[in-house]
C-alpha positions in Angstrom: -11.2 29.1 6.7 -12.5 25.9 8.2 -10.4 22.7 8.0 -11.8 20.0 5.7 -11.1 17.0 7.9 -11.8 14.5 5.1 -9.2 16.2 2.9 -6.8 16.4 5.9 -7.1 12.7 6.7 -6.7 11.8 3.0 -3.6 13.9 2.6 -2.2 12.5 5.8 -2.7 8.9 4.5 -1.1 9.8 1.2 1.9 11.3 3.1 2.2 8.2 5.2 2.1 6.1 2.0 4.9 8.2 0.5 7.1 7.2 3.5 6.2 3.5 3.0 6.8 3.6 -0.8 10.2 5.4 -0.5 11.6 3.8 2.7 10.2 0.2 2.5 9.3 -0.4 -1.1 12.2 1.3 -2.9 10.0 4.0 -4.5 11.5 7.0 -6.2 10.5 10.1 -8.1 7.3 10.7 -6.0 5.0 13.3 -7.6 2.1 14.5 -5.5 -1.3 15.4 -6.6 -0.5 19.1 -6.2 2.6 18.8 -8.5 0.6 16.7 -11.0 -2.3 19.3 -11.2 0.3 21.8 -12.6 1.7 19.2 -15.0 -1.7 18.2 -16.2 -2.9 21.8 -16.3 -5.8 21.4 -14.0 -7.0 18.0 -15.3 -7.6 15.4 -12.6 -4.9 13.0 -11.9 -4.0 10.4 -9.4 -3.2 11.1 -5.7 0.5 10.5 -6.6 2.8 8.9 -9.2 5.8 6.9 -7.9 8.4 4.8 -9.6 8.9 1.3 -8.2 11.9 -0.9 -9.0 10.9 -3.3 -11.8 7.3 -1.9 -12.1 7.9 1.5 -13.8 5.5 4.2 -12.8 2.6 3.5 -10.5 -0.5 5.7 -10.2 -1.6 5.8 -6.6 -5.3 6.2 -5.7 -6.2 6.4 -2.0 -9.8 5.4 -1.2 -11.0 6.4 2.2 -14.5 7.3 1.1 -16.4 5.8 -1.7 -17.4 7.8 -4.7 -20.4 7.7 -7.1 -20.5 5.1 -9.8 -20.2 7.9 -12.4 -17.0 9.1 -10.7 -15.5 5.6 -10.7 -16.4 5.2 -14.4 -14.6 8.5 -15.1 -11.5 7.4 -13.2 -11.3 4.0 -14.8 -11.8 5.6 -18.2 -9.0 8.1 -17.5 -6.6 5.2 -16.8 -7.7 3.2 -19.7 -6.8 6.0 -22.1 -3.7 7.2 -20.1 -0.6 7.8 -22.3 1.9 10.0 -20.5 3.8 9.2 -18.5 3.6 5.4 -19.2 2.1 3.6 -16.3 3.0 0.1 -15.1 0.0 -0.1 -12.9 -2.7 1.7 -11.0 -2.8 0.9 -7.3 -5.9 1.6 -5.2 -5.2 1.6 -1.5 -8.2 1.1 0.7 -8.4 1.9 4.4 -9.4 -1.6 5.4 -10.6 -5.0 4.3 -14.2 -3.8 4.3 -13.3 -1.2 1.7 -11.5 -3.8 -0.3 -14.5 -6.1 -0.2 -16.8 -3.3 -1.3 -14.5 -2.5 -4.2 -14.6 -6.1 -5.5 -18.3 -6.9 -4.6 -20.0 -3.7 -5.6 -17.9 -1.0 -7.3 -15.9 -3.0 -9.9 -18.9 -5.1 -11.0 -21.0 -1.9 -11.5 -18.1 -0.2 -13.4 -17.6 -3.2 -15.6 -21.3 -3.6 -16.3 -21.5 0.0 -17.6 -22.1 -1.1 -21.2 -23.1 2.4 -22.4 -19.5 3.4 -21.9 -17.5 0.2 -22.7 -19.9 -1.4 -25.1 -20.3 -5.2 -24.9 -16.5 -5.7 -24.4 -15.3 -5.1 -20.8 -12.4 -2.8 -20.3 -8.9 -4.2 -19.7 -8.4 -4.0 -16.0 -5.0 -5.8 -16.0 -3.0 -2.9 -14.8 -5.3 -2.2 -11.8 -4.2 -3.5 -8.4 -6.1 -3.2 -5.0 -4.8 -3.4 -1.5 -5.2 -2.0 2.0 -2.8 0.1 4.0 -1.9 -2.9 6.2 -1.5 -5.3 3.3 0.6 -2.9 1.3 3.3 -3.0 4.1 3.5 -6.7 3.3 3.4 -6.0 -0.4 0.1 -7.9 -0.8 -2.2 -6.9 -3.6 -5.3 -8.2 -5.4 -6.6 -7.8 -8.9 -9.3 -9.0 -11.2 -9.2 -10.1 -14.8 -12.8 -10.8 -15.6 -14.7 -11.7 -12.5 -14.5 -8.8 -10.0 -16.0 -10.8 -7.1 -13.1 -13.4 -7.4 -9.9 -11.4 -7.1 -6.5 -12.9 -7.6 -4.0 -12.5 -4.7 -0.4 -11.6 -5.4 2.6 -9.5 -4.5 3.3 -5.9 -5.5 
């Protein structure tokens, strides 16, 4: 069979991030997407789950290519109704600053404006964090409470 280079690159980045989480950020109990697909019995899950000291379990989503609005709404909805295992946060890792900017300027505003799913009340995005691979090494993350185009900067 042919190699799917998008999947290969994505899996390579996830593997690199595992190294960073475990060796530099003190992560433990890494569970890959492959393991999680068995646990969740075929339902979609994150790219990985990892426990961070003082943060409980973090769901990791690696974004190298952007998805459709419908797919983002599905993913956000999944995390908003997530129950097991308990999550401390959902961390989106973008390839670069351009991806991070697109997430805050285009994707999140469109997801939050989806009133047919959320109604007039916007979903609680307080557990969602966004970063780039380079910024993650420095533990820098951004999040949004109500205005996606004005993210708050902080530390993981």
